[in-house]
C-alpha positions in Angstrom: 0.2 0.0 0.3 2.7 2.5 0.8 4.7 1.5 -2.5 1.4 2.5 -4.2 1.3 5.8 -2.3 4.4 7.0 -3.4 4.3 6.2 -6.9 0.9 8.2 -7.2 2.6 10.8 -5.6 5.3 10.5 -7.9 2.3 10.2 -10.9 0.3 12.6 -9.2 -2.9 12.3 -7.4 -6.2 13.8 -6.4 -8.0 14.5 -2.9 -11.5 14.7 -3.7 -15.0 15.0 -1.6 -17.5 12.4 -1.9 -21.3 13.5 -0.8 -24.3 10.7 -0.9 -26.2 7.9 0.7 -24.3 5.2 -0.9 -20.9 6.0 0.6 -20.2 2.9 1.5 -21.6 1.1 -1.1 -18.7 3.3 -3.8 -16.2 2.5 -1.3 -16.4 -1.6 -2.0 -16.8 -1.1 -5.4 -13.6 1.2 -5.7 -11.9 -1.9 -3.5 -13.5 -4.1 -6.3 -11.9 -2.4 -9.0 -8.7 -2.7 -7.1 -8.8 1.5 -7.3 -6.2 2.8 -4.4 -7.9 5.4 -1.9 -6.2 6.5 1.2 -6.1 9.0 3.6 -10.3 8.6 4.6 -12.2 11.4 6.7 -15.7 11.1 6.8 -16.9 14.5 7.8 -20.6 13.9 8.1 -22.7 10.9 7.1 -22.9 11.7 3.8 -19.8 13.3 3.0 -16.4 11.7 2.8 -12.7 13.1 1.6 -10.0 11.0 0.6 -7.3 10.8 -2.1 -6.8 8.7 -5.2 -4.5 8.5 -8.1 -4.8 11.1 -11.3 -5.1 7.9 -13.6 -8.1 6.4 -11.4 -9.8 9.7 -11.8 -12.2 8.4 -14.5 -13.1 5.5 -12.9 -14.3 6.9 -9.6 -16.4 9.8 -11.4 -18.1 6.5 -13.3 -18.6 4.5 -10.1 -19.5 7.7 -8.4 -22.8 8.0 -11.3 -23.2 4.5 -10.3 -23.9 5.3 -6.8 -25.7 7.9 -7.1 -22.6 10.3 -5.6 -21.3 14.0 -6.4 -17.7 14.0 -6.6 -15.9 17.5 -6.1 -12.1 17.8 -6.8 -10.5 19.6 -3.6 -6.9 19.4 -4.2 -4.3 18.2 -6.4 -1.2 16.7 -5.1 2.2 15.3 -6.7 5.3 16.2 -8.9 3.7 16.5 -12.4 1.4 19.4 -11.2 4.4 21.4 -8.8 6.1 21.1 -12.3 3.1 22.2 -14.1 2.6 25.0 -11.5 6.7 26.3 -12.0 6.6 25.5 -15.8 5.5 29.6 -16.9 8.3 30.4 -14.7 11.1 30.4 -16.2 13.3 32.9 -14.4 13.0 31.5 -10.8 14.1 28.3 -12.7 16.9 29.9 -14.2 17.9 31.5 -11.3 17.5 28.5 -9.0 20.1 27.0 -11.3 22.2 29.3 -11.2 22.4 29.1 -7.5 23.0 25.2 -7.4 25.6 26.1 -10.3 27.4 29.2 -7.4 27.0 27.4 -4.6 29.1 23.9 -6.6 31.8 26.3 -7.6 32.0 28.6 -4.5 32.7 25.4 -2.8 35.8 24.6 -4.3 37.6 28.6 -3.0 38.0 29.1 0.6 35.8 32.4 2.2 36.6 31.9 5.7 39.4 32.1 7.9 38.4 31.6 12.4 41.8 31.8 14.6 41.8 29.7 17.6 43.7 31.1 20.0 43.8 28.8 23.0 43.5 29.8 26.5 42.4 32.9 24.9 45.6 34.2 25.1 45.7 37.5 22.2 48.6 36.6 19.7 49.3 39.7 17.9 49.5 40.1 14.4 48.6 36.7 13.8 45.7 36.9 11.2 48.0 39.2 9.0 50.9 36.6 9.2 48.6 33.7 8.4 47.7 35.6 5.0 50.7 36.9 4.3 52.1 33.0 4.4 49.6 31.9 1.6 46.4 31.0 3.2 43.7 34.1 2.2 40.1 34.1 1.0 38.8 33.6 -2.0 41.9 31.0 -3.0 41.5 27.3 -4.8 41.3 25.1 -1.8 43.2 22.8 -4.0 46.3 25.4 -4.0 46.6 25.3 -0.3 49.4 23.9 1.4 48.7 23.5 4.7 52.5 22.7 5.8 54.2 24.9 3.9 51.7 28.0 5.5 52.4 26.3 8.9 56.1 26.7 8.5 56.8 29.7 7.0 54.8 31.1 10.2 56.9 29.4 12.5 60.0 30.2 10.9 58.5 34.0 11.2 57.7 34.2 14.5 59.3 32.3 17.8 56.4 33.1 20.1 53.5 29.9 18.9 54.6 27.1 20.4 52.1 24.9 18.5 50.2 25.9 15.3 48.0 23.7 13.5 45.2 24.7 9.9 42.2 22.5 9.2 40.3 23.1 5.8 36.6 22.2 6.5 34.0 23.2 4.1 34.8 26.8 3.0 36.1 27.1 6.2 40.1 27.5 7.4 40.1 26.7 10.9 43.4 27.9 12.4 44.4 26.9 15.9 47.3 28.6 17.6 49.2 28.1 20.9 51.5 30.8 22.6 54.7 29.9 23.6 55.4 30.4 27.1 58.3 32.7 28.2 60.2 31.3 30.9 63.1 32.0 33.2 66.4 30.1 32.9 66.0 27.9 35.7 69.5 27.4 37.3 70.0 23.6 38.9 70.4 23.1 42.3 73.8 21.6 41.8 75.2 24.4 39.6 77.4 27.5 40.8 75.7 30.5 40.8 75.0 34.1 41.9 72.1 36.2 43.1 72.0 39.4 41.0 69.3 42.1 40.8 66.7 41.8 38.2 65.2 45.5 39.6 66.8 49.1 40.4 66.4 49.9 43.7 68.1 50.6 47.4 68.8 47.8 49.5 66.7 48.3 52.7 67.3 44.3 53.6 69.5 41.5 52.7 69.7 37.7 54.2 72.4 35.2 53.1 71.9 31.8 53.3 74.3 30.5 51.2 77.1 32.6 49.6 79.2 35.6 50.0 77.3 39.1 50.3 78.1 41.7 47.8 76.0 44.6 48.9 75.4 46.1 51.9 71.9 48.0 53.3 71.9 51.3 51.4 73.7 50.7 48.8 71.7 51.5 45.0 71.9 48.8 42.6 70.8 48.7 38.8 69.3 45.0 36.9 72.5 43.0 36.5 74.2 44.0 39.7 75.8 41.2 41.8 74.1 41.0 45.6 75.1 37.5 46.7 78.4 36.0 45.1 78.2 31.9 44.5 81.9 31.4 46.6 82.7 31.4 50.2 85.9 31.7 51.9 87.6 29.9 54.5 90.5 30.0 56.9 91.6 26.8 56.3 89.0 25.8 52.7 90.4 28.8 51.0 87.5 29.8 48.4 85.0 27.0 47.5 82.1 27.8 44.9 78.3 26.8 46.2 74.7 27.4 44.9 74.3 31.3 46.6 70.4 31.3 48.2 68.8 34.5 50.4 66.5 37.3 50.1 67.2 40.8 49.1 64.6 43.2 49.9 64.8 47.0 48.2 63.0 50.0 47.6 62.0 50.2 44.0 60.8 53.3 41.9 57.6 53.0 40.0 57.2 56.6 37.5 54.5 57.4 35.7 53.8 60.9 34.1 51.0 62.5 31.8 50.5 65.9 30.6 47.3 67.7 31.1 46.4 70.6 28.8 44.9 74.2 30.0 42.4 74.3 27.2 41.0 70.9 25.7 38.2 68.9 23.9 36.6 66.4 26.0 34.4 63.9 23.7 31.0 62.1 25.4 28.7 60.1 23.8 25.2 61.3 23.7 23.6 57.8 23.8 21.9 58.5 19.9 23.4 56.0 17.6 22.4 54.8 14.1 22.8 51.7 12.1 24.0 51.0 8.0 24.2 48.2 6.2 26.5 47.2 3.1 26.5 43.8 1.4 29.5 42.4 0.4 30.3 39.6 -2.0 33.9 38.8 -2.3 35.9 42.3 -2.2 32.8 44.3 -3.7 30.7 46.5 -1.7 27.1 47.4 -2.2 25.5 50.5 0.4 21.5 49.5 1.4 21.7 52.8 2.8 22.7 56.4 3.0 26.4 57.2 3.0 26.1 60.4 4.8 25.2 60.1 8.3 23.0 62.3 10.0 25.2 62.6 12.9 28.2 65.8 12.4 30.7 64.4 14.7 30.7 60.3 15.6 32.7 57.2 16.5 32.1 54.1 14.0 32.1 50.9 14.5 31.9 48.0 11.9 30.6 44.6 12.2 30.9 41.9 10.0 28.7 38.9 10.1 29.5 36.3 7.2 26.7 34.3 5.5 26.9 30.3 5.6 25.0 27.5 5.1 26.4 25.1 6.9 28.4 25.0 10.1 31.6 25.3 8.1 30.1 26.1 4.7 30.7 29.8 4.3 29.6 31.8 1.2 31.4 34.8 -0.3 28.9 37.1 0.7 28.6 39.2 3.9 27.0 42.0 5.6 28.7 44.5 7.2 26.5 46.5 9.8 28.4 50.1 10.8 27.2 51.8 14.2 27.2 55.3 14.1 27.3 56.8 17.8 26.7 60.2 18.3 29.6 62.4 19.9 29.8 65.5 21.7 32.8 67.5 21.9 33.0 70.1 24.3 35.5 73.1 25.0 37.0 72.4 28.0 39.4 75.1 30.3 41.1 74.1 33.2 42.8 76.5 35.9 46.5 75.6 36.8 45.3 74.1 40.3 42.7 72.1 38.6 45.2 70.6 36.0 47.6 69.6 38.5 44.8 68.0 40.5 43.5 65.7 37.9 46.7 64.8 36.3 48.1 63.9 40.0 44.3 61.7 40.2 45.3 60.3 36.5 48.5 59.3 37.0 48.3 57.9 40.7 45.4 55.9 39.4 47.2 54.1 37.0 49.9 53.4 39.4 47.7 51.8 42.0 46.4 49.5 38.9 49.8 48.4 38.6 50.9 47.9 42.2 49.1 44.7 43.6 50.6 45.0 47.3 49.9 48.6 48.4 51.2 48.2 52.0 54.6 47.7 50.6 54.5 51.4 49.4 56.7 53.4 51.5 56.5 57.3 49.8 55.2 58.9 46.9 56.6 61.7 45.3 54.7 64.5 43.3 56.1 67.3 40.9 54.6 69.3 38.6 56.3 71.5 35.7 54.0 74.6 34.5 54.5 74.4 30.9 52.7 77.7 28.3 50.0 75.2 27.2 49.5 72.6 30.5 50.8 70.7 33.2 53.1 68.1 33.6 52.8 65.6 36.4 55.3 63.4 37.5 54.7 60.7 40.2 56.8 58.2 41.4 55.8 55.1 44.0 58.7 53.8 46.2 57.5 50.2 47.0 59.4 47.8 49.0 59.7 44.8 46.9 62.2 41.3 46.5 64.7 41.7 44.4 67.4 39.2 42.2 67.4 36.2 40.0 69.8 33.6 39.7 72.7 33.6 37.5 75.2 30.8 36.5 78.5 30.5 36.7 80.6 30.2 33.8 84.6 29.5 34.2 
């Protein structure tokens, strides 16, 4: 029965309505004549809806006349009727064929590059390096040599631990792992000095192993030896060791800023407008007026690429441009206002830089009056542990 129904869909079928007092007799005669009927639905005692094959219409009409029933065609279904409906719409079919052909051709090209940076670690200019290495939008996938591209990128950069490229559909997925810069670790059995890794004034020094090379109050620079990796005894003479110890120093953190007496402050008003462009490969079509209704504004562009499946991108994208209105206001500061503002802003920057605020022992503020504004210099003196191991090379 199911096979007959499918066959009738291919060759076409009709849904009809039968009305009369001899509906049961009508159904029995149809079945005796091996006429396929399905999807029967009785509305009233004298009304029945059902489907029949298009080839059985004449036979059913004859049986309906024989049983004194009225027949009415409700709907025509199946492939012949679909084709007949659209046969006069030539442009529709031409357009449909063009779309299918275009999709088939575009599937051979690369239309999107997706960069995945592991652990959300930002790698500067990685997209630029990937494209310069040969992975470009609009390129034939058969011409893309992923191994060659990977080798070029690794030769140009030393901040990448691993990179992989996978071509899926019209999408290239580039996975990158950033290399972690690790300080040189000196083995416990190696002879080493402790040298300064910061500039500062020594406030405390405690050597557990080795010979102290500086004293409290000394000013040291980066690379200055703090604890020597050797010890001298009256009977043993000089012997080399792995220096150990704790050194505390007063370290300086300095930042500066210039505040102009006359400046222009920009503030967003909260008003915005959206404009759209359709981008087909490198060709752009403006869908909105180019000129903005705002006199002063900031612009943010957002590109949305079209795709059929998760990795089947098309060479078509919609660019949404958001213009945010900005109001410019002329601002004039007195000397004292400029000083106060500059000191506040610089201190906020330094406060973000210093983790342990209790270690701040002094704040030095210097301001210099210029013709057009105030220059502010703020220095924090902070107690910090300094020193790193440096292997002794003979």
